[in-house]
MDAnalysis code that builds the backbone (N, CA, C; Angstrom):
import MDAnalysis as mda
import numpy as np

u = mda.Universe.empty(759, n_residues=253, atom_resindex=np.repeat(np.arange(253), 3), trajectory=True)
u.add_TopologyAttr("name", ["N", "CA", "C"] * 253)
u.add_TopologyAttr("resid", np.arange(1, 254))
u.add_TopologyAttr("resname", ["MET", "TRP", "ILE", "ASP", "GLU", "LYS", "LYS", "LYS", "PHE", "ASN", "SER", "ASN", "ALA", "LYS", "VAL", "VAL", "CYS", "PRO", "GLN", "CYS", "GLN", "THR", "GLU", "TYR", "ILE", "LEU", "ILE", "PHE", "PRO", "PRO", "PHE", "SER", "GLY", "PHE", "VAL", "LEU", "ILE", "LEU", "GLU", "ARG", "TYR", "ASP", "GLY", "PHE", "LEU", "LEU", "HIS", "ALA", "ALA", "PRO", "TYR", "ALA", "PHE", "GLY", "THR", "MET", "LEU", "LEU", "GLY", "SER", "VAL", "TYR", "TRP", "VAL", "ALA", "LEU", "SER", "TYR", "GLY", "ALA", "ILE", "THR", "VAL", "LEU", "GLN", "VAL", "MET", "GLY", "LEU", "GLN", "GLU", "GLY", "LYS", "THR", "THR", "LEU", "GLU", "GLN", "ALA", "ASP", "PRO", "PHE", "THR", "LEU", "LEU", "ALA", "PHE", "LEU", "PRO", "SER", "ILE", "PRO", "LEU", "PHE", "LEU", "VAL", "LEU", "GLY", "ARG", "PHE", "ILE", "SER", "TRP", "GLN", "ASP", "GLN", "VAL", "LEU", "LYS", "ILE", "TRP", "ARG", "ARG", "HIS", "HIS", "ARG", "HIS", "ILE", "PRO", "PHE", "LEU", "SER", "ARG", "ILE", "LEU", "GLY", "SER", "PRO", "PRO", "PRO", "GLY", "THR", "VAL", "GLU", "ARG", "ALA", "GLU", "ARG", "MET", "LEU", "ASN", "HIS", "ARG", "ASP", "LEU", "PHE", "SER", "HIS", "PRO", "LEU", "TYR", "TRP", "TYR", "ARG", "GLN", "VAL", "SER", "GLY", "ALA", "LEU", "LEU", "LEU", "PRO", "THR", "VAL", "SER", "SER", "PHE", "ILE", "GLY", "LYS", "TYR", "LEU", "PHE", "PRO", "GLY", "ILE", "ALA", "SER", "ASN", "LEU", "GLN", "ARG", "THR", "MET", "LEU", "GLY", "GLY", "LEU", "THR", "PHE", "VAL", "VAL", "ALA", "LYS", "GLY", "LEU", "LEU", "LYS", "ILE", "TYR", "LEU", "ARG", "GLN", "GLN", "ARG", "TYR", "ILE", "GLN", "GLN", "SER", "ASN", "ARG", "SER", "ILE", "LEU", "ASP", "TYR", "PHE", "GLU", "ASN", "SER", "SER", "SER", "ALA", "THR", "ILE", "ILE", "ASN", "HIS", "ASN", "SER", "THR", "GLN", "THR", "GLU", "VAL", "ASN", "ASP", "ASP", "ASN", "LEU", "TYR"])
u.atoms.positions = np.array([
    [285.751, 227.942, 1.174],
    [285.264, 226.680, 1.737],
    [284.498, 226.926, 3.037],
    [284.988, 227.880, 3.838],
    [284.318, 228.169, 5.107],
    [282.937, 228.790, 4.861],
    [282.842, 229.670, 3.881],
    [281.563, 230.286, 3.526],
    [280.601, 229.225, 2.994],
    [281.091, 228.317, 2.151],
    [280.241, 227.248, 1.636],
    [279.724, 226.361, 2.768],
    [280.571, 226.135, 3.779],
    [280.172, 225.323, 4.916],
    [279.047, 225.989, 5.703],
    [279.122, 227.306, 5.850],
    [278.099, 228.047, 6.588],
    [276.779, 228.120, 5.828],
    [276.813, 228.069, 4.501],
    [275.613, 228.252, 3.686],
    [275.120, 226.956, 3.062],
    [275.559, 225.802, 3.578],
    [275.280, 224.563, 2.865],
    [273.794, 224.194, 2.886],
    [273.030, 224.626, 3.914],
    [271.613, 224.307, 3.969],
    [270.721, 225.478, 3.569],
    [271.283, 226.641, 3.411],
    [270.476, 227.813, 3.075],
    [271.335, 228.782, 2.283],
    [271.083, 228.870, 0.982],
    [271.889, 229.750, 0.146],
    [271.644, 231.221, 0.454],
    [270.532, 231.523, 1.144],
    [270.228, 232.911, 1.491],
    [270.700, 233.302, 2.883],
    [271.381, 232.381, 3.573],
    [271.819, 232.682, 4.933],
    [272.952, 233.710, 4.930],
    [272.943, 234.545, 5.956],
    [273.994, 235.536, 6.108],
    [275.220, 234.899, 6.760],
    [276.394, 235.329, 6.310],
    [277.651, 234.828, 6.865],
    [278.426, 236.015, 7.414],
    [278.835, 235.946, 8.672],
    [279.562, 237.055, 9.308],
    [280.923, 236.577, 9.760],
    [281.819, 237.506, 9.894],
    [283.168, 237.213, 10.391],
    [283.074, 236.855, 11.872],
    [283.682, 235.760, 12.293],
    [283.595, 235.373, 13.706],
    [284.373, 236.306, 14.635],
    [285.252, 237.115, 14.088],
    [286.054, 238.022, 14.918],
    [285.382, 239.378, 15.102],
    [285.039, 240.049, 13.999],
    [284.488, 241.412, 14.082],
    [282.999, 241.462, 13.820],
    [282.375, 240.309, 13.526],
    [280.937, 240.220, 13.290],
    [280.464, 241.029, 12.089],
    [281.353, 241.282, 11.134],
    [280.980, 242.001, 9.916],
    [280.457, 241.012, 8.886],
    [279.354, 241.376, 8.252],
    [278.742, 240.475, 7.289],
    [279.517, 240.480, 5.982],
    [279.714, 239.289, 5.436],
    [280.349, 239.167, 4.128],
    [279.373, 239.612, 3.044],
    [279.890, 240.334, 2.074],
    [279.078, 240.783, 0.948],
    [279.302, 239.826, -0.208],
    [278.269, 239.061, -0.561],
    [278.380, 238.047, -1.599],
    [277.485, 238.434, -2.769],
    [278.030, 238.390, -3.962],
    [277.311, 238.746, -5.181],
    [277.162, 237.501, -6.039],
    [275.882, 237.200, -6.432],
    [275.599, 236.061, -7.284],
    [275.019, 236.551, -8.604],
    [275.291, 235.830, -9.694],
    [274.633, 236.160, -10.970],
    [273.128, 236.002, -10.826],
    [272.314, 236.871, -11.404],
    [270.854, 236.792, -11.254],
    [270.262, 235.602, -11.992],
    [269.173, 235.051, -11.427],
    [268.421, 233.980, -12.080],
    [267.513, 234.574, -13.160],
    [267.192, 233.745, -14.133],
    [266.145, 234.119, -15.084],
    [264.785, 234.041, -14.391],
    [263.758, 234.598, -14.994],
    [262.441, 234.620, -14.363],
    [261.907, 233.245, -14.044],
    [262.052, 232.282, -14.982],
    [261.534, 230.935, -14.774],
    [262.283, 230.230, -13.643],
    [263.613, 230.350, -13.614],
    [264.410, 229.716, -12.559],
    [264.090, 230.337, -11.210],
    [263.843, 231.645, -11.168],
    [263.491, 232.319, -9.917],
    [262.168, 231.791, -9.363],
    [261.207, 231.540, -10.260],
    [259.931, 230.961, -9.828],
    [260.135, 229.563, -9.241],
    [260.956, 228.754, -9.928],
    [261.251, 227.416, -9.413],
    [261.957, 227.477, -8.058],
    [262.861, 228.438, -7.898],
    [263.592, 228.591, -6.642],
    [262.644, 228.956, -5.500],
    [261.736, 229.886, -5.764],
    [260.773, 230.277, -4.733],
    [259.837, 229.116, -4.405],
    [259.416, 228.386, -5.413],
    [258.510, 227.259, -5.204],
    [259.195, 226.158, -4.389],
    [260.446, 225.907, -4.691],
    [261.191, 224.892, -3.948],
    [261.366, 225.315, -2.493],
    [261.653, 226.583, -2.258],
    [261.768, 227.068, -0.882],
    [260.451, 226.980, -0.124],
    [259.349, 227.270, -0.827],
    [258.033, 227.172, -0.189],
    [257.734, 225.739, 0.233],
    [258.039, 224.768, -0.661],
    [257.802, 223.369, -0.316],
    [258.652, 222.924, 0.862],
    [259.885, 223.414, 0.914],
    [260.780, 223.032, 2.004],
    [260.241, 223.522, 3.348],
    [259.755, 224.768, 3.401],
    [259.259, 225.316, 4.657],
    [257.874, 224.779, 5.012],
    [257.112, 224.347, 4.013],
    [255.773, 223.820, 4.284],
    [255.786, 222.343, 4.643],
    [256.921, 221.668, 4.431],
    [256.982, 220.226, 4.674],
    [256.630, 219.840, 6.109],
    [257.142, 220.538, 7.163],
    [256.763, 220.149, 8.535],
    [255.265, 220.250, 8.786],
    [254.615, 221.292, 8.246],
    [253.172, 221.450, 8.453],
    [252.399, 220.360, 7.711],
    [252.858, 220.015, 6.519],
    [252.203, 218.950, 5.764],
    [252.355, 217.610, 6.475],
    [253.552, 217.368, 7.009],
    [253.780, 216.123, 7.741],
    [252.894, 216.047, 8.981],
    [252.814, 217.157, 9.741],
    [251.964, 217.175, 10.925],
    [250.507, 216.944, 10.595],
    [250.045, 217.550, 9.489],
    [248.648, 217.364, 9.077],
    [248.366, 215.919, 8.699],
    [249.282, 215.309, 7.945],
    [249.085, 213.912, 7.549],
    [249.173, 212.977, 8.749],
    [250.046, 213.309, 9.701],
    [250.158, 212.479, 10.904],
    [248.871, 212.540, 11.720],
    [248.330, 213.755, 11.902],
    [247.072, 213.891, 12.631],
    [245.928, 213.188, 11.891],
    [245.926, 213.307, 10.558],
    [244.901, 212.620, 9.778],
    [244.990, 211.110, 9.930],
    [246.221, 210.595, 9.937],
    [246.399, 209.148, 10.109],
    [245.922, 208.695, 11.480],
    [246.260, 209.466, 12.512],
    [245.805, 209.131, 13.868],
    [244.282, 209.172, 13.941],
    [243.685, 210.172, 13.273],
    [242.222, 210.289, 13.281],
    [241.564, 209.067, 12.642],
    [242.059, 208.638, 11.484],
    [241.447, 207.500, 10.798],
    [241.687, 206.200, 11.535],
    [242.837, 206.085, 12.196],
    [243.070, 204.898, 13.034],
    [242.090, 204.882, 14.198],
    [241.889, 206.052, 14.847],
    [240.931, 206.134, 15.947],
    [239.513, 205.859, 15.462],
    [239.181, 206.340, 14.260],
    [237.852, 206.094, 13.687],
    [237.632, 204.606, 13.453],
    [238.626, 203.947, 12.895],
    [238.511, 202.502, 12.649],
    [238.412, 201.730, 13.959],
    [239.218, 202.120, 14.950],
    [239.167, 201.453, 16.251],
    [237.791, 201.621, 16.883],
    [237.219, 202.839, 16.786],
    [235.896, 203.070, 17.346],
    [234.835, 202.220, 16.684],
    [234.898, 202.098, 15.357],
    [233.919, 201.275, 14.646],
    [234.048, 199.808, 15.040],
    [235.270, 199.304, 15.133],
    [235.483, 197.910, 15.528],
    [234.994, 197.678, 16.954],
    [235.207, 198.666, 17.835],
    [234.754, 198.536, 19.220],
    [233.239, 198.446, 19.300],
    [232.543, 199.263, 18.508],
    [231.077, 199.205, 18.488],
    [230.608, 197.837, 18.038],
    [231.202, 197.285, 16.989],
    [230.826, 195.954, 16.511],
    [231.132, 194.882, 17.541],
    [232.229, 195.046, 18.254],
    [232.637, 194.060, 19.240],
    [231.741, 194.105, 20.469],
    [231.403, 195.301, 20.912],
    [230.616, 195.450, 22.131],
    [229.147, 195.125, 21.900],
    [228.581, 195.573, 20.788],
    [227.151, 195.401, 20.526],
    [226.826, 194.121, 19.775],
    [227.838, 193.471, 19.242],
    [227.586, 192.318, 18.399],
    [227.629, 192.720, 16.937],
    [227.960, 191.775, 16.068],
    [228.189, 192.109, 14.665],
    [226.936, 192.670, 13.993],
    [225.821, 191.971, 14.104],
    [224.613, 192.401, 13.396],
    [224.022, 193.669, 14.006],
    [223.876, 193.696, 15.323],
    [223.306, 194.874, 15.987],
    [224.203, 196.091, 15.816],
    [225.512, 195.882, 15.926],
    [226.441, 196.992, 15.748],
    [226.439, 197.514, 14.326],
    [226.363, 196.615, 13.359],
    [226.318, 197.028, 11.962],
    [225.063, 197.831, 11.659],
    [223.940, 197.383, 12.212],
    [222.683, 198.118, 12.018],
    [222.750, 199.500, 12.645],
    [223.335, 199.586, 13.838],
    [223.463, 200.875, 14.521],
    [224.325, 201.842, 13.721],
    [225.429, 201.351, 13.177],
    [226.320, 202.217, 12.404],
    [225.661, 202.673, 11.105],
    [224.880, 201.783, 10.484],
    [224.226, 202.144, 9.224],
    [223.117, 203.167, 9.430],
    [222.433, 203.100, 10.562],
    [221.319, 204.010, 10.806],
    [221.752, 205.336, 11.419],
    [222.953, 205.410, 11.935],
    [223.410, 206.637, 12.596],
    [223.766, 207.708, 11.571],
    [223.732, 208.954, 12.014],
    [224.100, 210.075, 11.148],
    [225.596, 210.023, 10.851],
    [226.019, 210.169, 9.590],
    [227.452, 210.059, 9.256],
    [228.324, 211.070, 9.991],
    [227.862, 212.307, 10.117],
    [228.664, 213.323, 10.796],
    [228.789, 213.022, 12.292],
    [227.731, 212.438, 12.856],
    [227.804, 212.033, 14.262],
    [228.828, 210.927, 14.455],
    [228.852, 209.973, 13.523],
    [229.832, 208.896, 13.607],
    [231.252, 209.421, 13.471],
    [231.460, 210.368, 12.558],
    [232.800, 210.924, 12.366],
    [233.305, 211.628, 13.616],
    [232.391, 212.133, 14.442],
    [232.798, 212.801, 15.677],
    [232.828, 211.839, 16.859],
    [231.913, 210.860, 16.882],
    [231.785, 209.974, 18.041],
    [232.795, 208.833, 18.038],
    [232.945, 208.157, 16.894],
    [233.801, 206.969, 16.857],
    [235.254, 207.248, 17.241],
    [235.902, 208.332, 16.740],
    [237.293, 208.576, 17.157],
    [237.438, 208.934, 18.630],
    [236.325, 209.356, 19.269],
    [236.411, 209.718, 20.683],
    [236.416, 208.495, 21.596],
    [236.046, 207.320, 21.064],
    [235.999, 206.113, 21.895],
    [237.378, 205.768, 22.466],
    [238.440, 205.638, 21.652],
    [239.748, 205.354, 22.255],
    [240.238, 206.472, 23.158],
    [239.865, 207.720, 22.851],
    [240.281, 208.847, 23.693],
    [239.696, 208.722, 25.091],
    [238.394, 208.440, 25.175],
    [237.752, 208.317, 26.486],
    [238.212, 207.062, 27.228],
    [238.541, 206.012, 26.490],
    [239.077, 204.816, 27.143],
    [240.413, 205.111, 27.821],
    [241.273, 205.842, 27.118],
    [242.586, 206.176, 27.684],
    [242.429, 207.133, 28.861],
    [241.562, 208.147, 28.719],
    [241.357, 209.089, 29.823],
    [240.761, 208.385, 31.044],
    [239.840, 207.462, 30.808],
    [239.256, 206.736, 31.924],
    [240.257, 205.858, 32.647],
    [241.288, 205.464, 31.951],
    [242.320, 204.627, 32.558],
    [243.062, 205.369, 33.667],
    [243.117, 206.683, 33.564],
    [243.866, 207.474, 34.540],
    [243.005, 207.898, 35.729],
    [241.742, 207.442, 35.779],
    [240.908, 207.680, 36.960],
    [241.170, 206.552, 37.945],
    [241.939, 206.823, 38.973],
    [242.366, 205.789, 39.917],
    [241.431, 205.798, 41.129],
    [240.316, 205.071, 41.017],
    [239.387, 204.997, 42.141],
    [239.950, 204.170, 43.288],
    [240.951, 203.322, 42.989],
    [241.537, 202.511, 44.050],
    [242.228, 203.369, 45.107],
    [242.833, 204.488, 44.682],
    [243.504, 205.363, 45.642],
    [242.514, 205.946, 46.636],
    [241.330, 206.337, 46.147],
    [240.321, 206.894, 47.046],
    [239.810, 205.846, 48.022],
    [239.629, 204.610, 47.548],
    [239.189, 203.535, 48.429],
    [240.233, 203.266, 49.507],
    [241.503, 203.278, 49.115],
    [242.566, 203.038, 50.090],
    [242.638, 204.139, 51.134],
    [242.448, 205.383, 50.714],
    [242.482, 206.489, 51.674],
    [241.369, 206.350, 52.709],
    [240.158, 206.002, 52.226],
    [239.036, 205.816, 53.151],
    [239.288, 204.619, 54.062],
    [239.843, 203.550, 53.482],
    [240.112, 202.342, 54.256],
    [241.142, 202.615, 55.355],
    [242.221, 203.278, 55.020],
    [243.265, 203.538, 56.013],
    [242.797, 204.485, 57.108],
    [241.765, 205.269, 56.803],
    [241.240, 206.202, 57.797],
    [240.256, 205.531, 58.750],
    [239.527, 204.499, 58.267],
    [238.463, 203.886, 59.072],
    [238.643, 202.380, 59.231],
    [239.853, 201.860, 59.010],
    [240.022, 200.401, 59.022],
    [239.780, 199.794, 60.398],
    [239.920, 200.577, 61.466],
    [239.739, 200.014, 62.821],
    [238.282, 199.641, 63.081],
    [237.374, 200.193, 62.309],
    [235.960, 199.894, 62.515],
    [235.520, 198.616, 61.807],
    [236.391, 198.033, 60.992],
    [236.037, 196.799, 60.264],
    [237.124, 195.756, 60.553],
    [237.064, 195.077, 61.705],
    [238.117, 194.119, 62.082],
    [238.281, 192.977, 61.081],
    [237.168, 192.553, 60.478],
    [237.247, 191.420, 59.551],
    [238.148, 191.748, 58.363],
    [237.932, 192.915, 57.749],
    [238.758, 193.307, 56.614],
    [240.181, 193.625, 57.046],
    [240.340, 194.079, 58.273],
    [241.700, 194.370, 58.756],
    [242.546, 193.114, 58.796],
    [241.915, 191.988, 59.122],
    [242.677, 190.731, 59.135],
    [243.042, 190.281, 57.726],
    [242.229, 190.655, 56.722],
    [242.521, 190.261, 55.344],
    [243.563, 191.186, 54.716],
    [243.319, 192.484, 54.788],
    [244.235, 193.446, 54.158],
    [245.433, 193.749, 55.025],
    [245.260, 193.667, 56.362],
    [246.355, 193.999, 57.254],
    [246.411, 195.482, 57.551],
    [247.041, 195.820, 58.654],
    [247.180, 197.216, 59.068],
    [248.594, 197.438, 59.574],
    [249.172, 198.595, 59.308],
    [250.521, 198.881, 59.785],
    [250.533, 199.086, 61.294],
    [251.637, 198.811, 61.958],
    [251.713, 199.033, 63.408],
    [251.628, 200.512, 63.734],
    [251.189, 200.856, 64.955],
    [251.076, 202.267, 65.345],
    [252.427, 202.979, 65.264],
    [252.385, 204.223, 64.854],
    [253.596, 205.036, 64.804],
    [254.394, 204.913, 63.531],
    [253.933, 204.065, 62.565],
    [254.707, 203.866, 61.334],
    [253.958, 204.334, 60.096],
    [252.754, 204.850, 60.279],
    [251.930, 205.234, 59.135],
    [252.570, 206.375, 58.347],
    [253.077, 207.372, 59.032],
    [253.658, 208.531, 58.350],
    [254.857, 208.127, 57.507],
    [255.688, 207.226, 58.029],
    [256.861, 206.792, 57.274],
    [256.459, 206.016, 56.032],
    [255.470, 205.140, 56.156],
    [255.024, 204.369, 55.003],
    [254.441, 205.261, 53.929],
    [253.626, 206.248, 54.325],
    [253.050, 207.164, 53.344],
    [254.129, 207.993, 52.671],
    [255.151, 208.386, 53.409],
    [256.227, 209.172, 52.818],
    [256.991, 208.361, 51.782],
    [257.273, 207.107, 52.079],
    [258.011, 206.264, 51.150],
    [257.207, 206.010, 49.875],
    [255.910, 205.713, 50.015],
    [255.095, 205.406, 48.851],
    [254.806, 206.645, 48.021],
    [254.717, 207.803, 48.671],
    [254.472, 209.040, 47.923],
    [255.658, 209.433, 47.064],
    [256.848, 208.949, 47.414],
    [258.044, 209.272, 46.632],
    [258.132, 208.449, 45.356],
    [257.265, 207.471, 45.211],
    [257.267, 206.657, 43.990],
    [256.416, 207.361, 42.937],
    [257.068, 207.983, 42.008],
    [256.363, 208.715, 40.955],
    [256.171, 207.781, 39.770],
    [254.960, 207.173, 39.671],
    [254.707, 206.220, 38.589],
    [254.712, 206.876, 37.223],
    [254.352, 208.180, 37.176],
    [254.273, 208.853, 35.887],
    [255.647, 208.964, 35.221],
    [256.712, 208.916, 36.021],
    [258.050, 209.017, 35.451],
    [258.620, 207.664, 35.047],
    [257.929, 206.583, 35.371],
    [258.420, 205.256, 34.990],
    [258.328, 205.105, 33.478],
    [259.375, 204.605, 32.824],
    [259.367, 204.538, 31.348],
    [258.289, 203.630, 30.778],
    [257.808, 202.661, 31.553],
    [256.806, 201.732, 31.041],
    [255.390, 202.096, 31.471],
    [255.215, 203.154, 32.258],
    [253.900, 203.479, 32.802],
    [252.905, 203.828, 31.701],
    [253.304, 204.702, 30.781],
    [252.391, 205.160, 29.740],
    [252.047, 204.041, 28.774],
    [253.016, 203.165, 28.463],
    [252.732, 202.033, 27.587],
    [251.663, 201.127, 28.220],
    [251.810, 200.891, 29.506],
    [250.862, 200.021, 30.207],
    [249.478, 200.647, 30.251],
    [249.383, 201.931, 30.531],
    [248.091, 202.581, 30.646],
    [247.344, 202.604, 29.305],
    [248.048, 203.003, 28.245],
    [247.395, 203.119, 26.938],
    [247.008, 201.747, 26.397],
    [247.921, 200.782, 26.479],
    [247.611, 199.446, 25.954],
    [246.487, 198.804, 26.753],
    [246.484, 198.996, 28.080],
    [245.409, 198.442, 28.897],
    [244.062, 199.053, 28.560],
    [244.051, 200.363, 28.287],
    [242.794, 201.033, 27.938],
    [242.253, 200.535, 26.609],
    [243.111, 200.374, 25.616],
    [242.659, 199.946, 24.294],
    [242.260, 198.469, 24.263],
    [242.774, 197.685, 25.191],
    [242.407, 196.265, 25.250],
    [241.162, 196.015, 26.089],
    [240.680, 197.042, 26.790],
    [239.541, 196.852, 27.692],
    [238.294, 196.327, 26.983],
    [237.875, 196.847, 25.816],
    [236.676, 196.287, 25.158],
    [236.812, 194.806, 24.810],
    [237.992, 194.405, 24.339],
    [238.205, 192.999, 23.994],
    [238.130, 192.114, 25.226],
    [238.786, 192.530, 26.309],
    [238.753, 191.752, 27.553],
    [237.340, 191.695, 28.114],
    [236.614, 192.826, 28.054],
    [235.245, 192.863, 28.571],
    [234.337, 191.929, 27.783],
    [234.490, 191.919, 26.465],
    [233.686, 191.034, 25.633],
    [233.982, 189.568, 25.930],
    [235.239, 189.245, 26.129],
    [235.641, 187.859, 26.417],
    [235.084, 187.411, 27.766],
    [235.241, 188.248, 28.805],
    [234.768, 187.884, 30.141],
    [233.242, 187.787, 30.160],
    [232.572, 188.758, 29.511],
    [231.120, 188.711, 29.483],
    [230.585, 187.484, 28.774],
    [231.272, 187.041, 27.737],
    [230.825, 185.879, 26.972],
    [230.872, 184.606, 27.803],
    [231.903, 184.458, 28.662],
    [232.083, 183.211, 29.395],
    [231.532, 183.255, 30.819],
    [231.346, 184.447, 31.394],
    [230.800, 184.532, 32.746],
    [229.298, 184.774, 32.757],
    [228.790, 185.379, 31.697],
    [227.360, 185.689, 31.657],
    [226.730, 185.167, 30.356],
    [226.815, 183.872, 30.105],
    [226.285, 183.338, 28.842],
    [224.761, 183.382, 28.766],
    [224.072, 183.502, 29.907],
    [222.617, 183.490, 29.892],
    [221.992, 184.809, 29.480],
    [222.786, 185.873, 29.397],
    [222.260, 187.181, 29.010],
    [222.232, 187.261, 27.484],
    [221.064, 187.581, 26.944],
    [220.907, 187.567, 25.485],
    [221.597, 188.749, 24.816],
    [221.545, 189.910, 25.428],
    [222.108, 191.115, 24.812],
    [223.629, 191.094, 24.890],
    [224.278, 191.215, 23.743],
    [225.733, 191.241, 23.715],
    [226.274, 192.494, 24.406],
    [225.541, 193.604, 24.289],
    [225.963, 194.845, 24.943],
    [225.951, 194.700, 26.454],
    [224.894, 194.114, 27.009],
    [224.808, 193.927, 28.456],
    [225.880, 192.968, 28.955],
    [226.114, 191.883, 28.189],
    [227.173, 190.937, 28.587],
    [228.522, 191.624, 28.633],
    [228.804, 192.428, 27.623],
    [230.093, 193.110, 27.573],
    [230.230, 194.123, 28.705],
    [229.144, 194.857, 28.995],
    [229.195, 195.829, 30.085],
    [229.419, 195.142, 31.431],
    [228.731, 194.036, 31.657],
    [228.928, 193.290, 32.902],
    [230.327, 192.689, 32.974],
    [230.806, 192.187, 31.830],
    [232.165, 191.656, 31.808],
    [233.200, 192.718, 32.110],
    [233.014, 193.914, 31.534],
    [233.942, 195.005, 31.811],
    [233.892, 195.441, 33.247],
    [232.683, 195.536, 33.814],
    [232.545, 195.936, 35.220],
    [233.189, 194.905, 36.135],
    [232.981, 193.616, 35.823],
    [233.596, 192.553, 36.623],
    [235.118, 192.637, 36.569],
    [235.650, 192.852, 35.375],
    [237.100, 192.930, 35.219],
    [237.672, 194.130, 35.965],
    [237.038, 195.288, 35.833],
    [237.548, 196.504, 36.480],
    [237.510, 196.371, 37.997],
    [236.399, 195.846, 38.535],
    [236.274, 195.707, 39.987],
    [237.270, 194.674, 40.523],
    [237.359, 193.516, 39.857],
    [238.283, 192.473, 40.319],
    [239.733, 192.955, 40.269],
    [240.091, 193.584, 39.176],
    [241.454, 194.099, 39.055],
    [241.711, 195.181, 40.090],
    [240.715, 196.056, 40.313],
    [240.882, 197.108, 41.304],
    [241.065, 196.566, 42.706],
    [240.309, 195.519, 43.070],
    [240.454, 194.931, 44.402],
    [241.827, 194.286, 44.580],
    [242.305, 193.614, 43.542],
    [243.647, 193.031, 43.630],
    [244.712, 194.114, 43.741],
    [244.516, 195.218, 43.033],
    [245.469, 196.321, 43.117],
    [245.438, 196.950, 44.506],
    [244.247, 197.083, 45.087],
    [244.132, 197.617, 46.444],
    [244.863, 196.718, 47.425],
    [244.680, 195.406, 47.279],
    [245.354, 194.462, 48.175],
    [246.870, 194.568, 48.042],
    [247.363, 194.640, 46.797],
    [248.804, 194.738, 46.570],
    [249.366, 196.025, 47.164],
    [248.675, 197.146, 46.947],
    [249.168, 198.416, 47.470],
    [249.147, 198.435, 48.995],
    [248.141, 197.812, 49.586],
    [248.094, 197.762, 51.041],
    [249.230, 196.924, 51.592],
    [249.571, 195.818, 50.927],
    [250.698, 195.000, 51.380],
    [252.022, 195.757, 51.242],
    [252.162, 196.527, 50.160],
    [253.355, 197.364, 50.033],
    [253.410, 198.412, 51.135],
    [252.244, 198.942, 51.457],
    [252.125, 199.944, 52.518],
    [252.581, 199.367, 53.854],
    [252.123, 198.159, 54.163],
    [252.514, 197.505, 55.413],
    [253.998, 197.154, 55.383],
    [254.489, 196.716, 54.226],
    [255.920, 196.391, 54.119],
    [256.785, 197.603, 54.412],
    [256.406, 198.769, 53.846],
    [257.182, 199.987, 54.092],
    [257.111, 200.413, 55.550],
    [255.965, 200.187, 56.179],
    [255.837, 200.579, 57.589],
    [256.661, 199.694, 58.503],
    [257.012, 198.484, 58.065],
    [257.825, 197.566, 58.875],
    [259.279, 197.515, 58.423],
    [259.687, 198.500, 57.652],
    [261.061, 198.515, 57.150],
    [262.066, 198.667, 58.285],
    [263.192, 197.957, 58.160],
    [264.296, 198.053, 59.122],
    [265.585, 198.375, 58.387],
    [266.391, 199.208, 58.971],
    [267.707, 199.550, 58.411],
    [268.763, 199.029, 59.364],
    [269.599, 198.113, 58.894],
    [270.594, 197.469, 59.749],
    [271.914, 198.218, 59.732],
    [272.679, 198.034, 60.800],
    [274.051, 198.518, 60.816],
    [274.897, 197.674, 59.878],
    [275.985, 198.267, 59.406],
    [276.868, 197.554, 58.501],
    [277.876, 196.750, 59.305],
    [278.020, 195.456, 58.936],
    [278.994, 194.584, 59.577],
    [279.996, 194.142, 58.531],
    [281.243, 194.493, 58.714],
    [282.279, 194.160, 57.746],
    [282.543, 192.665, 57.751],
    [282.779, 192.124, 56.523],
    [283.078, 190.700, 56.336],
    [281.946, 189.814, 56.866],
    [280.729, 190.303, 56.718],
    [279.587, 189.515, 57.160],
    [278.775, 189.101, 55.951],
    [278.467, 187.816, 55.837],
    [277.692, 187.334, 54.702],
    [276.199, 187.370, 54.966],
    [275.791, 187.507, 56.233],
    [274.373, 187.572, 56.568],
    [274.194, 188.378, 57.835],
    [272.993, 188.858, 58.049],
    [272.688, 189.652, 59.239],
    [271.318, 189.238, 59.740],
    [271.008, 189.659, 60.942],
    [269.753, 189.280, 61.570],
    [268.866, 190.496, 61.725],
    [267.664, 190.382, 61.219],
    [266.668, 191.442, 61.373],
    [265.680, 191.024, 62.450],
    [265.494, 191.881, 63.429],
    [264.500, 191.649, 64.462],
    [263.316, 192.541, 64.164],
    [262.216, 191.965, 63.776],
    [261.066, 192.776, 63.393],
    [260.239, 193.127, 64.611],
    [259.066, 193.754, 64.367],
    [258.268, 194.264, 65.469],
    [257.639, 193.151, 66.300],
    [257.668, 191.909, 65.808],
    [257.156, 190.769, 66.557],
    [258.273, 189.996, 67.253],
    [259.508, 190.535, 67.178],
    [260.679, 189.922, 67.795],
    [260.998, 188.565, 67.212],
    [260.623, 188.336, 65.957],
    [261.012, 187.115, 65.260],
    [262.261, 187.400, 64.467],
    [263.103, 186.397, 64.259],
    [264.374, 186.561, 63.580],
    [264.322, 185.905, 62.215],
    [264.885, 186.619, 61.207],
    [264.916, 186.118, 59.843],
    [266.298, 186.354, 59.277],
    [266.880, 185.344, 58.615],
    [268.178, 185.473, 57.987],
    [268.012, 186.035, 56.586],
    [268.770, 187.092, 56.225],
    [268.731, 187.692, 54.891],
    [270.132, 187.948, 54.428],
    [270.333, 188.004, 53.108],
    [271.620, 188.307, 52.542],
    [271.907, 189.797, 52.608],
    [273.203, 190.158, 52.637],
    [273.596, 191.574, 52.659],
    [273.085, 192.319, 51.438],
    [272.987, 191.643, 50.290],
    [272.567, 192.318, 49.064],
    [271.139, 192.814, 49.138],
    [270.330, 192.277, 50.057],
    [268.918, 192.628, 50.102],
    [268.564, 193.533, 51.272],
    [269.579, 194.069, 51.961],
    [269.291, 194.849, 53.161],
    [268.837, 196.253, 52.841],
    [269.217, 196.809, 51.673],
    [268.963, 198.222, 51.426],
    [268.090, 198.381, 50.194],
])
């Protein structure tokens, strides 16, 4: 029974004694030629199954990407113009170009131009007082602490980060087409409307993200850590402006 347990997934597996590591000598009646061929064929299929599955999975992903690329072209260029473009294009070029559309959309999603704008802004914000009043600036002496706190936030490790990035990238053509249709109705070319709609969406979203990150930056720079007071239901925080705010103990840390 112990030998059968060790060989249950592979009849050709070696079985050794767990004490002295000596291999058991097992003798089986020989197969006929036809049964031996079937046995070898069955073993070949078993070992080839992972490679076949991987190939079919990659093929499925490729055809899904190809279909998505074709739909994106029709959506961005318009039904008639896009259909004409696809019909006149070289088939081999389409097979290589269309699946690359979702790939480049996802890769472009990870280009964070907002971070570069924020770095430049935080370095030269004193020269633009008007924007400083809108975005705000951290008090002197707290910049290093705020940067340290925000740098410790690793977004790539967040379980929902990748879902958000990929879904946002794949929805970009649809959102761009919708915005271009309603914000730029006077433009005749569907491609130009979609491009302008996408640019408007990316810039507007980026500016809102910059504003949000700057507010988080200022919040971290004004962080206060209170002493612990036993049997206290509330505590008083004195901020850098010497104003007092009542907060619950649950929100102090």
